[in-house]
Residue frames as qw, qx, qy, qz and C-alpha x, y, z in Angstrom:
[[0.351, 0.059, -0.933, 0.057, -17.92, 3.96, -31.38],
 [0.677, -0.306, 0.068, -0.666, -20.98, 2.38, -29.77],
 [0.064, 0.191, -0.966, 0.159, -21.46, -0.84, -27.69],
 [0.620, -0.241, -0.575, -0.476, -24.20, -3.49, -27.32],
 [0.710, -0.516, 0.218, -0.427, -25.72, -5.13, -24.41],
 [0.976, 0.045, -0.128, 0.171, -23.66, -8.15, -25.33],
 [0.480, 0.553, -0.344, 0.588, -20.57, -6.06, -25.02],
 [0.339, -0.649, 0.321, -0.601, -21.65, -4.95, -21.57],
 [0.945, -0.258, 0.053, -0.193, -22.35, -8.66, -20.54],
 [0.857, 0.311, -0.240, 0.332, -19.05, -9.70, -21.83],
 [0.179, 0.659, -0.354, 0.639, -17.25, -6.97, -20.03],
 [0.577, -0.570, 0.314, -0.493, -18.75, -7.68, -16.73],
 [0.997, -0.042, -0.057, 0.015, -17.99, -11.33, -17.15],
 [0.671, 0.403, -0.307, 0.542, -14.27, -10.41, -17.71],
 [0.127, -0.635, 0.336, -0.685, -14.41, -8.09, -14.66],
 [0.875, -0.370, 0.111, -0.291, -16.02, -10.80, -12.51],
 [0.946, 0.129, -0.182, 0.235, -13.20, -13.07, -13.55],
 [0.403, 0.506, -0.381, 0.661, -10.57, -10.53, -12.60],
 [0.554, -0.593, 0.199, -0.549, -12.40, -9.99, -9.30],
 [0.971, -0.212, 0.017, -0.112, -12.22, -13.70, -8.61],
 [0.798, 0.292, -0.292, 0.439, -8.53, -14.01, -9.68],
 [0.063, 0.637, -0.367, 0.676, -7.55, -11.18, -7.31],
 [0.710, -0.497, 0.240, -0.438, -9.48, -12.90, -4.42],
 [0.987, 0.034, -0.092, 0.129, -7.75, -16.28, -5.29],
 [0.503, 0.516, -0.339, 0.605, -4.40, -14.53, -5.29],
 [0.342, -0.631, 0.303, -0.627, -5.26, -13.10, -1.87],
 [0.948, -0.250, 0.058, -0.189, -6.17, -16.67, -0.63],
 [0.868, 0.246, -0.238, 0.360, -2.67, -17.89, -1.88],
 [0.182, 0.613, -0.358, 0.681, -0.95, -14.95, -0.12],
 [0.677, -0.493, 0.229, -0.496, -2.87, -15.92, 3.12],
 [0.993, -0.038, -0.112, -0.015, -1.68, -19.58, 2.60],
 [0.815, 0.274, -0.212, 0.464, 2.03, -18.89, 2.22],
 [0.242, 0.380, -0.327, 0.831, 2.55, -15.87, 4.32],
 [0.375, -0.553, -0.695, 0.267, 1.48, -14.76, 7.65],
 [0.016, -0.854, -0.165, -0.493, -0.05, -11.34, 8.34],
 [0.475, -0.846, 0.194, -0.143, 2.28, -9.42, 10.78],
 [0.917, -0.117, 0.170, 0.340, 5.03, -11.81, 9.84],
 [0.424, -0.448, 0.285, 0.734, 8.53, -10.67, 8.58],
 [0.455, 0.773, 0.046, -0.440, 8.16, -8.25, 5.77],
 [0.007, 0.571, -0.724, -0.386, 11.33, -9.64, 4.00],
 [0.328, 0.090, 0.935, 0.096, 9.68, -13.03, 3.47],
 [0.406, 0.676, 0.514, -0.337, 6.53, -11.39, 2.21],
 [0.239, 0.845, -0.199, -0.435, 8.31, -8.98, -0.14],
 [0.163, -0.374, 0.851, 0.331, 10.62, -11.80, -1.41],
 [0.381, 0.305, 0.872, 0.025, 7.55, -13.95, -2.31],
 [0.364, 0.810, 0.258, -0.380, 6.04, -10.95, -4.04],
 [0.105, 0.701, -0.522, -0.474, 9.15, -10.58, -6.12],
 [0.283, -0.168, 0.917, 0.227, 9.05, -14.10, -7.12],
 [0.364, 0.531, 0.764, 0.043, 5.49, -13.91, -8.49],
 [0.207, 0.277, 0.341, 0.874, 5.98, -10.34, -9.90],
 [0.248, -0.781, -0.524, -0.233, 3.54, -8.56, -7.70],
 [0.031, 0.609, -0.244, 0.754, 3.85, -5.17, -5.91],
 [0.277, -0.132, -0.797, 0.520, 3.99, -5.75, -2.03],
 [0.250, 0.122, 0.280, -0.919, 1.48, -2.98, -1.50],
 [0.653, 0.043, -0.335, -0.678, -0.98, -4.39, -3.89],
 [0.524, 0.011, -0.850, 0.053, -0.36, -7.92, -2.41],
 [0.042, -0.082, -0.665, 0.741, -1.11, -6.60, 1.01],
 [0.494, 0.103, -0.005, -0.863, -4.52, -5.22, -0.33],
 [0.686, 0.054, -0.621, -0.376, -5.33, -8.55, -2.03],
 [0.401, -0.066, -0.860, 0.310, -4.47, -10.66, 1.06],
 [0.127, 0.122, 0.536, -0.826, -6.66, -8.23, 3.39],
 [0.606, 0.132, -0.078, -0.780, -9.63, -8.18, 1.13],
 [0.589, 0.090, -0.784, -0.174, -9.43, -12.02, 0.66],
 [0.248, -0.043, -0.814, 0.524, -9.48, -12.44, 4.43],
 [0.286, 0.183, 0.406, -0.848, -12.48, -10.24, 4.90],
 [0.669, 0.240, -0.273, -0.648, -14.43, -11.25, 1.80],
 [0.441, -0.197, 0.869, -0.111, -15.01, -14.84, 2.88],
 [0.023, 0.043, 0.887, 0.459, -16.36, -17.60, 0.59],
 [0.119, 0.607, 0.759, -0.202, -20.01, -17.30, 1.75],
 [0.178, 0.737, 0.071, -0.649, -19.94, -13.51, 0.72],
 [0.016, -0.394, 0.664, 0.635, -18.23, -14.42, -2.50],
 [0.078, 0.246, 0.942, 0.215, -20.80, -17.01, -3.37],
 [0.110, 0.693, 0.572, -0.425, -23.59, -14.59, -2.46],
 [0.102, 0.671, -0.251, -0.690, -22.16, -11.87, -4.81],
 [0.019, -0.230, 0.814, 0.533, -21.80, -14.59, -7.63],
 [0.080, 0.393, 0.912, 0.090, -25.40, -15.90, -7.31],
 [0.109, 0.588, 0.445, -0.666, -27.20, -12.60, -6.96],
 [0.458, 0.585, 0.526, 0.414, -26.96, -11.53, -10.65],
 [0.037, -0.998, -0.044, 0.035, -25.82, -8.05, -9.63],
 [0.704, 0.444, -0.221, 0.509, -22.35, -6.97, -10.83],
 [0.460, -0.885, 0.057, 0.045, -20.03, -6.02, -7.94],
 [0.563, 0.696, -0.362, 0.260, -16.56, -5.08, -8.83],
 [0.760, -0.110, -0.422, 0.481, -13.37, -5.97, -6.90],
 [0.123, 0.373, -0.188, 0.900, -12.96, -2.22, -6.06],
 [0.591, -0.518, -0.121, -0.606, -16.36, -2.30, -4.28],
 [0.892, -0.273, -0.340, 0.115, -15.28, -5.52, -2.22],
 [0.585, 0.129, -0.341, 0.725, -12.06, -3.87, -1.31],
 [0.177, -0.525, 0.081, -0.828, -13.92, -0.72, -0.02],
 [0.769, -0.492, -0.194, -0.360, -15.94, -2.90, 2.36],
 [0.880, -0.166, -0.280, 0.345, -12.82, -4.51, 3.70],
 [0.342, 0.549, -0.255, 0.718, -10.88, -1.19, 4.06],
 [0.458, -0.401, -0.611, 0.507, -10.07, -0.45, 7.74],
 [0.160, -0.900, -0.242, -0.324, -11.96, 2.37, 9.41],
 [0.003, 0.691, -0.462, 0.556, -10.16, 4.70, 12.03],
 [0.737, -0.479, 0.299, -0.372, -11.45, 2.28, 14.69],
 [0.158, -0.456, 0.873, 0.069, -9.18, -0.42, 13.18],
 [0.542, 0.223, 0.799, -0.134, -12.20, -2.59, 11.97],
 [0.200, 0.188, 0.695, 0.664, -13.40, -2.97, 8.36],
 [0.258, 0.049, -0.016, -0.965, -15.92, -0.52, 7.31],
 [0.794, 0.010, -0.130, -0.593, -18.29, -3.34, 6.38],
 [0.256, -0.459, 0.839, -0.143, -16.94, -6.28, 8.38],
 [0.488, 0.124, 0.851, -0.149, -19.62, -8.67, 7.67],
 [0.020, -0.064, -0.615, -0.786, -20.67, -7.02, 4.36],
 [0.123, 0.537, 0.773, -0.314, -24.10, -6.39, 5.79],
 [0.209, 0.674, 0.000, -0.708, -24.36, -3.01, 4.12],
 [0.108, 0.315, -0.741, -0.583, -23.37, -4.72, 0.81],
 [0.072, 0.269, 0.960, -0.007, -26.06, -7.46, 1.41],
 [0.217, 0.679, 0.492, -0.499, -28.72, -4.76, 1.72],
 [0.202, 0.568, -0.359, -0.712, -27.60, -2.99, -1.46],
 [0.003, -0.124, 0.918, 0.376, -27.77, -6.26, -3.21],
 [0.147, 0.478, 0.856, -0.132, -31.38, -6.91, -2.17],
 [0.200, 0.726, 0.145, -0.642, -32.27, -3.31, -3.09],
 [0.096, 0.479, -0.586, -0.647, -30.64, -3.75, -6.38],
 [0.052, 0.091, 0.967, 0.231, -32.32, -7.01, -7.20],
 [0.183, 0.662, 0.615, -0.387, -35.77, -5.62, -6.22],
 [0.236, 0.762, 0.009, -0.603, -35.17, -2.54, -8.51],
 [0.832, 0.492, 0.227, 0.123, -33.73, -4.63, -11.44],
 [0.108, 0.922, -0.352, -0.122, -30.49, -2.76, -11.32],
 [0.861, 0.407, -0.280, 0.118, -27.47, -4.45, -13.07],
 [0.672, 0.213, -0.413, 0.576, -24.70, -3.38, -10.80],
 [0.426, -0.891, -0.128, 0.089, -23.52, -1.64, -7.64],
 [0.483, 0.684, -0.258, 0.482, -20.75, 0.82, -8.09],
 [0.609, -0.184, -0.478, 0.606, -17.96, 1.33, -5.59],
 [0.033, -0.279, 0.111, -0.953, -18.96, 5.10, -5.34],
 [0.586, -0.431, -0.243, -0.642, -22.46, 4.12, -4.35],
 [0.799, -0.260, -0.499, 0.210, -21.16, 1.53, -1.90],
 [0.426, 0.037, -0.361, 0.829, -18.83, 4.10, -0.31],
 [0.251, -0.383, -0.067, -0.886, -21.72, 6.50, 0.04],
 [0.791, -0.425, -0.326, -0.295, -23.89, 3.83, 1.88],
 [0.762, -0.178, -0.430, 0.449, -20.98, 3.22, 4.07],
 [0.188, -0.974, -0.126, -0.020, -20.69, 7.00, 4.66],
 [0.590, -0.519, 0.313, 0.533, -17.11, 7.11, 3.70],
 [0.511, 0.819, -0.169, -0.197, -15.11, 8.57, 0.81],
 [0.886, 0.260, -0.226, 0.311, -11.91, 7.09, -0.77],
 [0.672, -0.517, -0.051, 0.527, -8.75, 7.39, 1.27],
 [0.113, 0.961, -0.103, -0.232, -7.15, 10.75, 0.79],
 [0.391, -0.545, 0.639, 0.378, -3.80, 9.10, 0.17],
 [0.573, 0.267, 0.744, 0.216, -5.31, 6.94, -2.60],
 [0.375, 0.858, 0.345, -0.060, -6.68, 9.93, -4.28],
 [0.025, 0.921, -0.319, -0.223, -3.35, 11.79, -4.32],
 [0.552, -0.335, 0.693, 0.320, -1.39, 8.74, -5.40],
 [0.403, 0.531, -0.404, -0.627, -0.74, 9.06, -9.17],
 [0.145, 0.179, -0.956, -0.180, -0.77, 5.29, -9.41],
 [0.330, 0.227, 0.749, -0.528, -4.17, 4.97, -7.86],
 [0.193, 0.378, 0.844, 0.329, -7.19, 3.86, -9.94],
 [0.009, -0.877, -0.453, -0.160, -9.24, 6.91, -8.98],
 [0.394, 0.212, -0.161, 0.880, -7.63, 10.32, -8.97],
 [0.049, -0.441, -0.465, 0.766, -8.78, 13.28, -6.93],
 [0.245, 0.194, -0.315, -0.896, -10.05, 15.05, -10.10],
 [0.354, -0.135, -0.847, -0.372, -12.03, 11.85, -11.00],
 [0.257, -0.401, -0.799, 0.367, -13.56, 11.60, -7.57],
 [0.065, 0.432, 0.256, -0.862, -14.56, 15.33, -7.35],
 [0.317, 0.137, -0.487, -0.802, -16.13, 15.08, -10.91],
 [0.320, -0.218, -0.911, -0.144, -18.20, 12.15, -9.86],
 [0.118, -0.422, -0.675, 0.594, -19.88, 14.11, -7.05],
 [0.053, 0.850, 0.497, 0.166, -23.04, 16.35, -7.26],
 [0.220, 0.685, -0.107, 0.686, -22.14, 20.11, -7.21],
 [0.472, -0.760, 0.147, -0.422, -23.09, 20.60, -3.59],
 [0.908, -0.375, 0.103, 0.154, -21.20, 17.51, -2.43],
 [0.713, 0.339, -0.041, 0.613, -18.11, 18.65, -4.50],
 [0.023, -0.758, 0.172, -0.629, -18.15, 22.05, -2.80],
 [0.726, -0.642, 0.118, -0.214, -18.27, 20.32, 0.54],
 [0.947, -0.077, 0.061, 0.305, -15.53, 18.05, -0.33],
 [0.479, 0.561, -0.094, 0.668, -13.31, 20.92, -1.45],
 [0.339, -0.780, 0.189, -0.490, -14.04, 22.80, 1.86],
 [0.913, -0.398, 0.091, 0.006, -13.12, 19.65, 3.79],
 [0.828, 0.238, -0.046, 0.506, -9.80, 19.49, 1.94],
 [0.155, 0.725, -0.159, 0.652, -9.05, 23.12, 2.77],
 [0.626, -0.664, 0.151, -0.380, -9.92, 22.56, 6.44],
 [0.936, -0.271, 0.184, 0.127, -7.79, 19.45, 6.62],
 [0.314, 0.870, -0.379, 0.013, -4.62, 21.21, 5.49],
 [0.312, -0.578, 0.748, -0.093, -2.36, 19.18, 7.86],
 [0.779, 0.019, 0.614, -0.121, -3.92, 15.94, 6.84],
 [0.708, 0.705, 0.036, -0.019, -3.47, 16.72, 3.08],
 [0.100, 0.825, -0.551, 0.077, 0.15, 17.72, 3.84],
 [0.521, -0.406, 0.734, -0.158, 0.69, 14.37, 5.49],
 [0.843, 0.299, 0.443, -0.060, -1.04, 12.30, 2.89],
 [0.509, 0.831, -0.223, -0.012, 1.01, 14.17, 0.13],
 [0.195, -0.713, 0.668, -0.093, 4.22, 13.34, 2.22],
 [0.722, -0.101, 0.670, -0.139, 3.26, 9.73, 2.46],
 [0.771, 0.605, 0.184, -0.075, 2.55, 9.52, -1.37],
 [0.385, 0.836, -0.388, 0.044, 5.93, 11.04, -2.19],
 [0.391, -0.535, 0.733, -0.151, 7.68, 8.84, 0.32],
 [0.810, 0.153, 0.560, -0.089, 5.98, 5.78, -1.27],
 [0.674, 0.737, -0.006, -0.045, 6.97, 7.09, -4.75],
 [0.032, 0.791, -0.605, 0.078, 10.56, 7.42, -3.74],
 [0.668, -0.234, 0.694, -0.129, 10.33, 3.90, -2.40],
 [0.829, 0.448, 0.327, -0.072, 9.04, 2.58, -5.70],
 [0.476, 0.818, -0.317, 0.069, 11.72, 4.50, -7.70],
 [0.266, -0.691, 0.664, -0.107, 14.40, 3.16, -5.37],
 [0.784, 0.014, 0.613, -0.096, 13.10, -0.37, -6.02],
 [0.774, 0.593, 0.219, 0.046, 13.07, 0.03, -9.86],
 [0.465, 0.783, -0.309, 0.274, 16.40, 1.83, -9.87],
 [0.611, -0.698, 0.359, -0.100, 18.00, 0.11, -6.85],
 [0.283, -0.549, 0.772, 0.149, 20.85, -2.38, -6.47],
 [0.534, 0.088, 0.835, 0.100, 18.94, -5.29, -8.15],
 [0.585, 0.658, 0.165, -0.445, 17.67, -3.34, -11.19],
 [0.073, 0.543, -0.709, -0.443, 18.60, -4.44, -14.71],
 [0.766, 0.199, -0.384, -0.475, 16.30, -7.34, -15.17],
 [0.651, 0.152, -0.736, 0.110, 16.27, -10.89, -14.27],
 [0.759, -0.566, -0.320, 0.027, 15.98, -12.60, -10.83],
 [0.048, -0.849, 0.414, -0.326, 18.19, -10.49, -8.23],
 [0.687, 0.131, -0.658, 0.278, 20.98, -12.44, -6.55],
 [0.605, -0.571, -0.489, 0.261, 21.36, -12.72, -2.80],
 [0.382, -0.193, -0.107, 0.897, 23.67, -9.66, -2.51],
 [0.095, -0.335, -0.326, -0.879, 21.10, -7.55, -4.41],
 [0.533, -0.570, -0.572, -0.253, 18.33, -8.75, -2.10],
 [0.584, -0.417, -0.367, 0.593, 20.40, -7.93, 0.90],
 [0.231, 0.016, 0.098, 0.968, 21.15, -4.44, -0.41],
 [0.307, -0.475, -0.467, -0.680, 17.45, -3.84, -1.34],
 [0.586, -0.611, -0.533, 0.004, 16.27, -4.85, 2.18],
 [0.466, -0.329, -0.270, 0.775, 18.88, -2.59, 3.83],
 [0.043, 0.230, 0.285, 0.929, 17.68, 0.23, 1.60],
 [0.446, -0.540, -0.559, -0.444, 14.15, -0.43, 2.83],
 [0.602, -0.518, -0.452, 0.405, 15.25, -0.40, 6.48],
 [0.262, -0.113, -0.028, 0.958, 17.04, 2.99, 5.89],
 [0.174, -0.357, -0.375, -0.838, 13.78, 4.34, 4.48],
 [0.572, -0.582, -0.569, -0.106, 11.80, 3.11, 7.30],
 [0.525, -0.394, -0.312, 0.687, 14.25, 4.72, 9.75],
 [0.120, 0.083, 0.178, 0.973, 14.05, 8.05, 7.83],
 [0.391, -0.511, -0.489, -0.589, 10.20, 7.88, 7.90],
 [0.577, -0.582, -0.545, 0.176, 10.18, 7.12, 11.52],
 [0.403, -0.247, -0.178, 0.863, 12.44, 10.15, 12.47],
 [0.080, -0.248, -0.383, -0.886, 10.20, 12.24, 10.19],
 [0.461, -0.533, -0.632, -0.322, 7.14, 11.09, 11.92],
 [0.614, -0.706, -0.294, 0.197, 8.35, 11.79, 15.46],
 [0.337, 0.700, -0.196, 0.598, 10.21, 15.10, 15.39],
 [0.377, 0.043, -0.596, 0.708, 12.20, 16.11, 18.54],
 [0.401, -0.762, -0.382, -0.337, 9.85, 16.96, 21.47],
 [0.186, -0.733, 0.386, -0.529, 10.58, 18.94, 24.67],
 [0.273, -0.317, 0.822, -0.386, 9.98, 15.91, 26.79],
 [0.669, -0.022, -0.639, -0.379, 8.60, 12.41, 26.39],
 [0.499, -0.424, 0.542, -0.527, 7.10, 10.88, 29.67],
 [0.662, 0.104, -0.718, -0.191, 7.91, 7.23, 29.22],
 [0.837, -0.464, 0.131, -0.258, 7.04, 4.65, 31.82],
 [0.415, -0.562, 0.710, 0.086, 9.64, 2.23, 32.96],
 [0.729, 0.201, 0.652, 0.052, 8.26, -0.44, 30.75],
 [0.590, 0.793, 0.151, 0.013, 8.25, 1.77, 27.74],
 [0.038, 0.870, -0.489, -0.046, 11.87, 3.07, 28.42],
 [0.619, -0.275, 0.734, 0.057, 12.92, -0.64, 28.89],
 [0.722, 0.489, 0.488, 0.043, 11.32, -1.44, 25.41],
 [0.369, 0.923, -0.105, -0.002, 13.09, 1.47, 23.81],
 [0.321, -0.703, 0.630, 0.070, 16.39, 0.38, 25.25],
 [0.703, 0.037, 0.699, 0.125, 15.93, -3.11, 23.86],
 [0.654, 0.719, 0.231, 0.042, 15.14, -1.72, 20.44],
 [0.074, 0.934, -0.344, -0.058, 18.18, 0.43, 20.63],
 [0.527, -0.484, 0.692, 0.096, 20.21, -2.56, 21.44],
 [0.754, 0.332, 0.560, 0.092, 18.87, -4.48, 18.54],
 [0.461, 0.886, 0.035, 0.015, 19.70, -1.50, 16.22],
 [0.223, -0.808, 0.538, 0.092, 23.20, -1.42, 17.61],
 [0.654, -0.126, 0.732, 0.146, 23.66, -5.14, 16.84],
 [0.661, 0.655, 0.365, 0.015, 22.08, -4.49, 13.35],
 [0.193, 0.948, -0.246, -0.061, 24.68, -1.68, 12.61],
 [0.363, -0.577, 0.717, 0.147, 27.51, -3.93, 13.68],
 [0.740, 0.158, 0.649, 0.073, 26.23, -6.73, 11.54],
 [0.580, 0.803, 0.137, 0.007, 26.08, -4.51, 8.56],
 [0.023, -0.900, 0.429, 0.076, 29.68, -3.40, 9.14],
 [0.447, -0.463, 0.763, 0.059, 31.02, -6.71, 9.59],
 [0.632, 0.230, 0.736, 0.081, 28.95, -9.03, 7.26],
 [0.545, 0.771, 0.328, 0.045, 28.41, -6.37, 4.36],
 [0.206, 0.962, -0.176, 0.014, 30.95, -3.62, 4.38],
 [0.498, -0.636, 0.576, 0.128, 34.04, -5.46, 5.74],
 [0.753, 0.130, 0.624, 0.167, 33.77, -7.90, 3.03],
 [0.532, 0.812, 0.213, 0.107, 34.13, -5.28, 0.29],
 [0.641, 0.120, 0.012, 0.758, 37.38, -3.73, -0.92],
 [0.141, -0.788, -0.291, 0.525, 37.57, -0.22, 0.61],
 [0.432, 0.739, 0.209, 0.473, 37.48, 2.71, -1.89],
 [0.393, 0.038, -0.253, 0.883, 39.73, 5.75, -1.03],
 [0.096, -0.690, -0.546, 0.466, 38.11, 8.34, 0.97],
 [0.330, 0.888, 0.275, 0.165, 36.94, 11.57, -0.60],
 [0.283, -0.907, 0.242, 0.194, 39.73, 13.41, 1.20],
 [0.675, -0.294, 0.559, 0.383, 42.28, 10.91, -0.02],
 [0.565, 0.575, 0.502, 0.313, 40.97, 11.17, -3.66],
 [0.143, 0.982, 0.094, 0.077, 41.31, 14.95, -3.44],
 [0.447, -0.743, 0.418, 0.270, 44.83, 14.78, -2.04],
 [0.676, 0.037, 0.600, 0.425, 45.98, 12.27, -4.84],
 [0.441, 0.773, 0.357, 0.285, 44.42, 14.58, -7.56],
 [0.156, -0.976, 0.083, 0.123, 46.09, 17.64, -5.82],
 [0.588, -0.488, 0.512, 0.392, 49.54, 15.85, -5.93],
 [0.640, 0.329, 0.574, 0.391, 49.14, 15.03, -9.52],
 [0.229, 0.933, 0.230, 0.158, 48.28, 18.47, -10.46],
 [0.414, -0.840, 0.272, 0.220, 51.31, 19.78, -8.47],
 [0.655, -0.175, 0.564, 0.472, 53.61, 17.47, -10.47]]
């Protein structure tokens, strides 16, 4: 099978439309939800529109960093830039700031591409210009658009060997990234097979059960992230903050027992069930 230049132009037009749609969805998410606000409200809105919360957060963040002037520049330059590339520029560096906060590197690449008559700027070329590679967790995530094998295959032999050596040297980081990926997979599996599964819009009880499951997962992840230490030298302010958090968690546990569990008919305890069975067998 072969393709023509017309096929390429049509494909890029569709990709551009997809990019614009993702940015517009991000704008909508910015308009109806507040970054840093309650996760439950954001997740519920994502449920209403049928969008994964993880993907929605990426859309929202990219739309906030990729401002209308940047979008207009990309649209007018005649060089194809995918949404994946724009997302890479908005991705947060270890410093907490976007790798290309004002898209100055992308602007330079666009000028160079226009002068050279190039038709597009790939996400891989953009990452190299920024001096970064894809996030390790994204490469290990089976649902990611770029797998670790695809990324390594795209590198030159020397770069590929260096990338493999880096992975070996960063054994602890690879282990942590794999653990985060598996935790995320378990969370997604829990959502698809959780209390509200079965199709249709979940009722209020299902939403409460789902949110409590997420709280439980967050608690388990927290304990795993901070294993027992010999000593933690808290300041008075930090200790007071921890005590306040503990009080809130105590209230939450009581709320669950009173508002959720006490309203349900109690099932016989496992020991009682065993006793009943034993008596029946005895008869």
